[in-house]
mmCIF file of the C-alpha atoms, coordinates in Angstrom:
data_MODEL
# 
_entry.id   MODEL 
# 
loop_
_atom_site.group_PDB 
_atom_site.id 
_atom_site.type_symbol 
_atom_site.label_atom_id 
_atom_site.label_alt_id 
_atom_site.label_comp_id 
_atom_site.label_asym_id 
_atom_site.label_entity_id 
_atom_site.label_seq_id 
_atom_site.pdbx_PDB_ins_code 
_atom_site.Cartn_x 
_atom_site.Cartn_y 
_atom_site.Cartn_z 
_atom_site.occupancy 
_atom_site.B_iso_or_equiv 
_atom_site.pdbx_formal_charge 
_atom_site.auth_seq_id 
_atom_site.auth_comp_id 
_atom_site.auth_asym_id 
_atom_site.auth_atom_id 
_atom_site.pdbx_PDB_model_num 
ATOM 1   C CA . MET A 1 1   ? -142.320 100.274 143.010 1.00 0.00 ? 1   MET A CA 1 
ATOM 2   C CA . ARG A 1 2   ? -141.530 98.623  146.140 1.00 0.00 ? 2   ARG A CA 1 
ATOM 3   C CA . PRO A 1 3   ? -144.053 96.152  147.698 1.00 0.00 ? 3   PRO A CA 1 
ATOM 4   C CA . GLU A 1 4   ? -144.087 98.099  151.033 1.00 0.00 ? 4   GLU A CA 1 
ATOM 5   C CA . ARG A 1 5   ? -144.888 101.147 149.506 1.00 0.00 ? 5   ARG A CA 1 
ATOM 6   C CA . ALA A 1 6   ? -147.598 99.540  147.138 1.00 0.00 ? 6   ALA A CA 1 
ATOM 7   C CA . ARG A 1 7   ? -149.297 98.301  150.265 1.00 0.00 ? 7   ARG A CA 1 
ATOM 8   C CA . ALA A 1 8   ? -149.313 101.375 152.076 1.00 0.00 ? 8   ALA A CA 1 
ATOM 9   C CA . LEU A 1 9   ? -150.968 103.532 149.076 1.00 0.00 ? 9   LEU A CA 1 
ATOM 10  C CA . SER A 1 10  ? -153.354 100.164 148.968 1.00 0.00 ? 10  SER A CA 1 
ATOM 11  C CA . ARG A 1 11  ? -154.501 100.513 152.486 1.00 0.00 ? 11  ARG A CA 1 
ATOM 12  C CA . ARG A 1 12  ? -154.757 104.311 152.184 1.00 0.00 ? 12  ARG A CA 1 
ATOM 13  C CA . GLY A 1 13  ? -157.095 104.184 149.238 1.00 0.00 ? 13  GLY A CA 1 
ATOM 14  C CA . THR A 1 14  ? -159.043 101.339 150.935 1.00 0.00 ? 14  THR A CA 1 
ATOM 15  C CA . GLN A 1 15  ? -159.580 103.503 153.835 1.00 0.00 ? 15  GLN A CA 1 
ATOM 16  C CA . THR A 1 16  ? -160.597 106.314 151.916 1.00 0.00 ? 16  THR A CA 1 
ATOM 17  C CA . VAL A 1 17  ? -163.359 104.293 150.261 1.00 0.00 ? 17  VAL A CA 1 
ATOM 18  C CA . VAL A 1 18  ? -164.767 102.999 153.297 1.00 0.00 ? 18  VAL A CA 1 
ATOM 19  C CA . GLU A 1 19  ? -164.694 106.670 154.758 1.00 0.00 ? 19  GLU A CA 1 
ATOM 20  C CA . LEU A 1 20  ? -166.615 107.697 151.809 1.00 0.00 ? 20  LEU A CA 1 
ATOM 21  C CA . ALA A 1 21  ? -169.128 104.855 152.348 1.00 0.00 ? 21  ALA A CA 1 
ATOM 22  C CA . ASN A 1 22  ? -169.622 105.702 155.710 1.00 0.00 ? 22  ASN A CA 1 
ATOM 23  C CA . ASP A 1 23  ? -170.043 109.219 155.084 1.00 0.00 ? 23  ASP A CA 1 
ATOM 24  C CA . TYR A 1 24  ? -172.601 108.337 152.257 1.00 0.00 ? 24  TYR A CA 1 
ATOM 25  C CA . ALA A 1 25  ? -174.561 106.259 154.933 1.00 0.00 ? 25  ALA A CA 1 
ATOM 26  C CA . HIS A 1 26  ? -174.912 109.175 157.353 1.00 0.00 ? 26  HIS A CA 1 
ATOM 27  C CA . THR A 1 27  ? -176.064 111.382 154.533 1.00 0.00 ? 27  THR A CA 1 
ATOM 28  C CA . TYR A 1 28  ? -178.742 109.181 152.981 1.00 0.00 ? 28  TYR A CA 1 
ATOM 29  C CA . ALA A 1 29  ? -180.133 107.407 156.345 1.00 0.00 ? 29  ALA A CA 1 
ATOM 30  C CA . PRO A 1 30  ? -182.912 110.303 156.597 1.00 0.00 ? 30  PRO A CA 1 
ATOM 31  C CA . PHE A 1 31  ? -184.086 109.473 152.985 1.00 0.00 ? 31  PHE A CA 1 
ATOM 32  C CA . ILE A 1 32  ? -184.514 105.836 153.521 1.00 0.00 ? 32  ILE A CA 1 
ATOM 33  C CA . GLN A 1 33  ? -186.275 106.641 156.786 1.00 0.00 ? 33  GLN A CA 1 
ATOM 34  C CA . ALA A 1 34  ? -188.732 108.837 155.139 1.00 0.00 ? 34  ALA A CA 1 
ATOM 35  C CA . ALA A 1 35  ? -189.168 106.125 152.235 1.00 0.00 ? 35  ALA A CA 1 
ATOM 36  C CA . VAL A 1 36  ? -189.911 103.649 155.036 1.00 0.00 ? 36  VAL A CA 1 
ATOM 37  C CA . ARG A 1 37  ? -192.482 105.920 156.766 1.00 0.00 ? 37  ARG A CA 1 
ATOM 38  C CA . GLU A 1 38  ? -194.334 106.086 153.542 1.00 0.00 ? 38  GLU A CA 1 
ATOM 39  C CA . VAL A 1 39  ? -194.034 102.772 151.732 1.00 0.00 ? 39  VAL A CA 1 
ATOM 40  C CA . GLY A 1 40  ? -192.951 100.527 154.606 1.00 0.00 ? 40  GLY A CA 1 
ATOM 41  C CA . HIS A 1 41  ? -190.331 98.029  155.460 1.00 0.00 ? 41  HIS A CA 1 
ATOM 42  C CA . ASN A 1 42  ? -189.469 96.511  152.249 1.00 0.00 ? 42  ASN A CA 1 
ATOM 43  C CA . TYR A 1 43  ? -185.969 96.827  150.390 1.00 0.00 ? 43  TYR A CA 1 
ATOM 44  C CA . ARG A 1 44  ? -187.550 96.610  147.028 1.00 0.00 ? 44  ARG A CA 1 
ATOM 45  C CA . GLN A 1 45  ? -190.255 99.323  147.807 1.00 0.00 ? 45  GLN A CA 1 
ATOM 46  C CA . VAL A 1 46  ? -187.781 101.819 149.333 1.00 0.00 ? 46  VAL A CA 1 
ATOM 47  C CA . ALA A 1 47  ? -185.794 101.341 146.131 1.00 0.00 ? 47  ALA A CA 1 
ATOM 48  C CA . LYS A 1 48  ? -188.475 102.043 143.878 1.00 0.00 ? 48  LYS A CA 1 
ATOM 49  C CA . TRP A 1 49  ? -189.453 105.339 146.159 1.00 0.00 ? 49  TRP A CA 1 
ATOM 50  C CA . LEU A 1 50  ? -185.941 106.550 145.873 1.00 0.00 ? 50  LEU A CA 1 
ATOM 51  C CA . ILE A 1 51  ? -186.000 106.525 142.242 1.00 0.00 ? 51  ILE A CA 1 
ATOM 52  C CA . ARG A 1 52  ? -189.161 107.954 142.116 1.00 0.00 ? 52  ARG A CA 1 
ATOM 53  C CA . GLU A 1 53  ? -188.135 110.740 144.247 1.00 0.00 ? 53  GLU A CA 1 
ATOM 54  C CA . ARG A 1 54  ? -185.013 111.088 142.179 1.00 0.00 ? 54  ARG A CA 1 
ATOM 55  C CA . ILE A 1 55  ? -182.435 110.528 144.961 1.00 0.00 ? 55  ILE A CA 1 
ATOM 56  C CA . PRO A 1 56  ? -179.082 109.786 143.500 1.00 0.00 ? 56  PRO A CA 1 
ATOM 57  C CA . ALA A 1 57  ? -177.583 106.546 144.328 1.00 0.00 ? 57  ALA A CA 1 
ATOM 58  C CA . GLN A 1 58  ? -173.852 106.266 144.750 1.00 0.00 ? 58  GLN A CA 1 
ATOM 59  C CA . ARG A 1 59  ? -171.480 106.372 141.817 1.00 0.00 ? 59  ARG A CA 1 
ATOM 60  C CA . ALA A 1 60  ? -174.308 107.264 139.579 1.00 0.00 ? 60  ALA A CA 1 
ATOM 61  C CA . GLY A 1 61  ? -176.030 104.011 139.809 1.00 0.00 ? 61  GLY A CA 1 
ATOM 62  C CA . GLN A 1 62  ? -179.387 102.676 140.411 1.00 0.00 ? 62  GLN A CA 1 
ATOM 63  C CA . TRP A 1 63  ? -180.887 101.816 143.317 1.00 0.00 ? 63  TRP A CA 1 
ATOM 64  C CA . LYS A 1 64  ? -181.651 97.840  143.608 1.00 0.00 ? 64  LYS A CA 1 
ATOM 65  C CA . ALA A 1 65  ? -182.931 96.145  146.533 1.00 0.00 ? 65  ALA A CA 1 
ATOM 66  C CA . GLN A 1 66  ? -179.461 95.032  147.706 1.00 0.00 ? 66  GLN A CA 1 
ATOM 67  C CA . SER A 1 67  ? -178.179 98.506  147.384 1.00 0.00 ? 67  SER A CA 1 
ATOM 68  C CA . VAL A 1 68  ? -180.614 99.691  149.937 1.00 0.00 ? 68  VAL A CA 1 
ATOM 69  C CA . LYS A 1 69  ? -179.734 96.606  152.315 1.00 0.00 ? 69  LYS A CA 1 
ATOM 70  C CA . ASN A 1 70  ? -175.990 97.288  152.116 1.00 0.00 ? 70  ASN A CA 1 
ATOM 71  C CA . LEU A 1 71  ? -176.604 101.047 153.079 1.00 0.00 ? 71  LEU A CA 1 
ATOM 72  C CA . VAL A 1 72  ? -178.954 100.008 156.060 1.00 0.00 ? 72  VAL A CA 1 
ATOM 73  C CA . VAL A 1 73  ? -176.771 97.348  157.221 1.00 0.00 ? 73  VAL A CA 1 
ATOM 74  C CA . ARG A 1 74  ? -173.607 99.889  156.997 1.00 0.00 ? 74  ARG A CA 1 
ATOM 75  C CA . TYR A 1 75  ? -175.634 102.391 159.062 1.00 0.00 ? 75  TYR A CA 1 
ATOM 76  C CA . TRP A 1 76  ? -176.636 99.756  161.721 1.00 0.00 ? 76  TRP A CA 1 
ATOM 77  C CA . ARG A 1 77  ? -173.165 98.706  161.979 1.00 0.00 ? 77  ARG A CA 1 
ATOM 78  C CA . LEU A 1 78  ? -172.057 102.491 162.421 1.00 0.00 ? 78  LEU A CA 1 
ATOM 79  C CA . THR A 1 79  ? -174.621 103.723 164.779 1.00 0.00 ? 79  THR A CA 1 
ATOM 80  C CA . GLY A 1 80  ? -176.268 100.302 166.299 1.00 0.00 ? 80  GLY A CA 1 
ATOM 81  C CA . ARG A 1 81  ? -179.770 101.932 165.175 1.00 0.00 ? 81  ARG A CA 1 
ATOM 82  C CA . ARG A 1 82  ? -181.835 100.212 162.704 1.00 0.00 ? 82  ARG A CA 1 
ATOM 83  C CA . ILE A 1 83  ? -183.647 102.184 159.801 1.00 0.00 ? 83  ILE A CA 1 
ATOM 84  C CA . LEU A 1 84  ? -185.337 99.445  158.367 1.00 0.00 ? 84  LEU A CA 1 
ATOM 85  C CA . ILE A 1 85  ? -186.595 96.126  159.809 1.00 0.00 ? 85  ILE A CA 1 
ATOM 86  C CA . PRO A 1 86  ? -187.350 93.256  157.045 1.00 0.00 ? 86  PRO A CA 1 
ATOM 87  C CA . TYR A 1 87  ? -190.742 91.943  157.279 1.00 0.00 ? 87  TYR A CA 1 
ATOM 88  C CA . LYS A 1 88  ? -188.971 88.283  157.889 1.00 0.00 ? 88  LYS A CA 1 
ATOM 89  C CA . LYS A 1 89  ? -187.613 89.776  161.435 1.00 0.00 ? 89  LYS A CA 1 
ATOM 90  C CA . PHE A 1 90  ? -191.079 90.424  162.728 1.00 0.00 ? 90  PHE A CA 1 
ATOM 91  C CA . PRO A 1 91  ? -191.862 87.528  165.234 1.00 0.00 ? 91  PRO A CA 1 
ATOM 92  C CA . THR A 1 92  ? -194.705 85.552  164.175 1.00 0.00 ? 92  THR A CA 1 
ATOM 93  C CA . PRO A 1 93  ? -197.344 83.385  166.346 1.00 0.00 ? 93  PRO A CA 1 
ATOM 94  C CA . ALA A 1 94  ? -195.403 80.367  164.969 1.00 0.00 ? 94  ALA A CA 1 
ATOM 95  C CA . HIS A 1 95  ? -192.033 81.464  166.194 1.00 0.00 ? 95  HIS A CA 1 
ATOM 96  C CA . ARG A 1 96  ? -193.086 82.569  169.545 1.00 0.00 ? 96  ARG A CA 1 
ATOM 97  C CA . ARG A 1 97  ? -192.541 80.365  172.609 1.00 0.00 ? 97  ARG A CA 1 
ATOM 98  C CA . SER A 1 98  ? -195.641 79.818  174.692 1.00 0.00 ? 98  SER A CA 1 
ATOM 99  C CA . GLY A 1 99  ? -196.802 82.580  176.865 1.00 0.00 ? 99  GLY A CA 1 
ATOM 100 C CA . GLN A 1 100 ? -194.402 85.234  175.212 1.00 0.00 ? 100 GLN A CA 1 
ATOM 101 C CA . THR A 1 101 ? -195.283 88.351  173.773 1.00 0.00 ? 101 THR A CA 1 
ATOM 102 C CA . ALA A 1 102 ? -193.513 89.992  170.731 1.00 0.00 ? 102 ALA A CA 1 
ATOM 103 C CA . TYR A 1 103 ? -191.542 92.271  172.847 1.00 0.00 ? 103 TYR A CA 1 
ATOM 104 C CA . ALA A 1 104 ? -190.656 90.151  175.853 1.00 0.00 ? 104 ALA A CA 1 
ATOM 105 C CA . PRO A 1 105 ? -187.246 89.005  176.289 1.00 0.00 ? 105 PRO A CA 1 
ATOM 106 C CA . ARG A 1 106 ? -186.905 85.378  176.732 1.00 0.00 ? 106 ARG A CA 1 
ATOM 107 C CA . ARG A 1 107 ? -186.076 84.013  180.072 1.00 0.00 ? 107 ARG A CA 1 
ATOM 108 C CA . ARG A 1 108 ? -183.443 81.182  180.473 1.00 0.00 ? 108 ARG A CA 1 
# 
């Protein structure tokens, strides 16, 4: 096989895999949103909820915290909306500047 032909087939295969992953992110986003409403903003708890509710994972695998995170990040990149905000992202008093509230943007 010529190298040009192999590269074209490889690109087409990668493009197909990416399209399938994007479709998967859009399909499973409502399940993750439901899990977040029930168990909170924790990747591990969301993965356990998905297993308990018998939601199938991609390629017949197991739901793990990392697979939930990967799906959440892909959905965020595609739509610009966050499904789940990990607890480390919430502003705490130690990380706020004086006189700032949790929702006010910083002034420069």
